[in-house]
C-alpha positions in Angstrom: -8.3 21.7 -10.3 -11.9 21.2 -11.6 -12.5 20.3 -15.2 -15.4 19.1 -17.4 -15.6 15.7 -19.0 -15.2 17.3 -22.4 -12.0 19.0 -21.4 -10.8 15.7 -19.9 -11.6 13.9 -23.2 -9.7 16.4 -25.2 -6.6 16.5 -22.9 -6.6 13.2 -21.2 -2.9 12.4 -21.6 -1.7 15.9 -20.7 -3.9 15.8 -17.6 -2.7 12.4 -16.5 1.0 13.4 -17.0 0.3 16.6 -15.0 -1.2 14.6 -12.1 1.8 12.2 -12.1 4.3 15.1 -12.2 2.7 17.4 -9.6 0.6 15.0 -7.5 -2.2 17.5 -7.9 -5.7 16.1 -7.7 -8.1 16.7 -10.6 -11.9 16.8 -10.1 -14.1 16.0 -13.1 -17.7 17.3 -12.6 -20.4 15.3 -14.2 -24.2 15.5 -13.5 -23.5 17.6 -10.3 -21.1 15.1 -8.9 -17.3 15.0 -8.7 -15.0 12.2 -9.9 -11.5 12.7 -8.5 -8.3 11.6 -10.2 -5.1 11.5 -8.1 -1.9 9.6 -7.7 -2.0 6.6 -5.4 0.5 6.9 -2.6 3.0 4.1 -2.5 2.9 1.9 0.5 5.2 3.1 3.3 8.2 0.9 4.0 8.4 -0.3 7.5 11.6 0.6 9.4 12.8 -2.7 10.8 15.2 -1.0 13.2 12.1 0.1 15.2 11.0 -3.4 15.9 11.3 -4.5 19.5 14.0 -7.1 20.2 12.5 -10.5 21.1 14.2 -13.4 22.8 11.4 -15.9 22.4 12.0 -16.6 18.7 13.7 -19.6 17.0 17.4 -19.1 16.4 18.9 -21.7 14.2 17.4 -24.2 11.8 13.6 -24.4 12.0 13.7 -28.0 10.7 15.3 -29.0 14.0 11.9 -28.2 15.7 10.2 -30.9 13.7 12.3 -33.6 15.3 11.9 -32.5 18.9 9.9 -34.7 21.3 6.9 -32.5 22.3 5.0 -35.4 24.0 5.7 -34.0 27.5 4.2 -30.6 26.5 1.0 -32.0 25.0 -2.1 -32.0 27.2 -5.4 -33.6 26.0 
């Protein structure tokens, strides 16, 4: 839908409600250029069930790692 700035000014709340309800994009033409108003898409939720199973993760209390002796693993 294309509108003028004057029409937008006169009907701003109606236009905003319409955009929110329908998801329709509105273009406001000013000085030969378009300004588009649209609803921002919410971020997609990630499906955790699709994650690959990993066996190289810490299982248990991460605080236990702090007290391990890592000196044999350290190389200068």
